[in-house]
C-alpha positions in Angstrom: 46.8 51.5 4.0 49.9 53.6 3.3 50.6 51.2 0.3 47.3 51.7 -1.1 47.8 55.6 -0.8 51.2 55.4 -2.7 49.8 52.9 -5.3 46.7 55.2 -5.7 49.1 58.3 -6.3 51.2 56.3 -8.8 48.1 55.2 -10.7 47.6 58.9 -11.5 51.2 59.4 -13.0 50.9 59.2 -16.7 53.7 56.5 -17.2 52.1 54.2 -14.6 48.3 54.6 -15.6 48.6 51.5 -17.6 49.6 49.2 -14.7 47.3 47.0 -12.9 46.7 47.0 -9.3 49.2 44.2 -8.5 52.1 46.0 -10.2 51.2 49.4 -8.5 51.2 47.7 -5.1 54.5 45.9 -5.9 56.1 49.2 -6.9 54.7 51.0 -3.9 56.2 48.4 -1.5 59.6 49.5 -2.7 59.0 53.3 -2.6 60.7 55.6 -0.1 59.6 59.1 0.8 61.9 62.0 1.0 61.6 65.7 1.6 63.7 68.3 -0.1 63.7 71.9 1.3 63.7 74.7 -1.3 67.1 75.1 -2.7 68.2 71.5 -2.3 69.9 69.9 -5.4 68.5 66.6 -6.2 70.8 66.0 -9.1 73.9 67.8 -10.4 75.1 68.1 -14.0 78.2 65.8 -14.3 77.4 64.3 -11.0 76.6 60.7 -10.1 73.6 59.0 -11.7 70.3 59.0 -10.0 69.9 56.1 -7.6 66.1 56.4 -7.7 63.2 57.4 -10.0 61.9 60.3 -8.2 58.1 61.1 -8.5 57.2 64.5 -7.3 54.4 64.3 -4.8 54.2 68.0 -3.8 56.3 71.1 -4.3 58.2 72.3 -7.4 61.4 71.2 -9.0 63.6 73.1 -11.6 65.6 71.4 -14.3 68.5 73.6 -15.6 71.8 73.8 -17.4 74.7 76.2 -16.6 74.6 79.1 -19.1 77.8 79.9 -21.1 78.2 83.3 -19.4 77.2 82.7 -15.8 73.7 81.9 -14.5 71.6 79.1 -15.7 69.2 78.2 -18.5 66.0 76.8 -17.1 64.9 73.7 -19.2 61.8 72.7 -17.3 59.8 72.9 -14.1 58.3 69.8 -12.6 55.4 69.5 -10.2 53.1 66.8 -8.9 53.3 63.5 -10.7 56.5 64.4 -12.6 59.4 61.9 -12.8 63.0 62.9 -12.3 66.1 61.0 -12.9 64.8 58.4 -15.3 67.6 58.6 -17.9 70.6 58.5 -15.5 68.9 55.8 -13.4 68.4 53.4 -16.3 71.6 54.3 -18.2 74.0 54.5 -15.2 75.5 57.6 -16.9 76.2 61.0 -15.0 73.4 63.4 -14.7 73.1 65.7 -17.7 71.1 68.4 -15.9 70.9 70.3 -12.6 67.7 69.4 -10.8 66.9 71.6 -7.8 63.9 72.0 -5.4 62.5 75.4 -6.0 60.0 75.1 -3.0 59.8 72.6 -0.3 59.1 69.4 -2.0 58.2 65.7 -1.2 59.1 62.9 -3.6 58.5 59.2 -3.8 61.8 57.5 -4.5 61.6 54.2 -6.6 64.9 52.2 -6.3 66.5 51.0 -9.6 66.0 47.2 -9.4 62.4 46.9 -8.8 61.6 49.8 -11.2 63.8 48.4 -13.9 62.2 44.9 -13.5 58.7 46.5 -13.7 59.6 48.3 -16.9 60.9 45.0 -18.6 57.5 43.6 -17.8 55.6 46.7 -18.9 57.1 48.0 -22.2 54.2 50.5 -22.6 55.2 52.3 -19.4 58.8 52.2 -20.5 57.9 53.7 -23.8 55.9 56.5 -22.1 58.7 57.5 -19.7 61.3 57.3 -22.6 59.3 59.7 -24.7 58.7 62.1 -21.8 62.5 62.3 -21.3 
């Protein structure tokens, strides 16, 4: 039942809407769930690459860069269904942005190997995610 719930949620995420039920269940079988209290950094500019594709289930996430004169420049806000960490996950490069929970947030975490294998089989989903980032 839990796999069905996760697969159902993923089916509503734009990049995964094109996937069939079997692919969604396969991806859901690898998903972990994590909770990030408000203020928790998920990724840090120049920090290690993401180990997971993170899909926001609930809450709010801020994507920002340090400003030249202190503070930060907010690049984006992410909420339910948004993906985080895609570029650094697949490239293995250090994170390019700061990503921080701005409210208590829950995310599904998709590990690199099964996610990358799925994208190889589903180039349309790969293209959607690449365009989004």
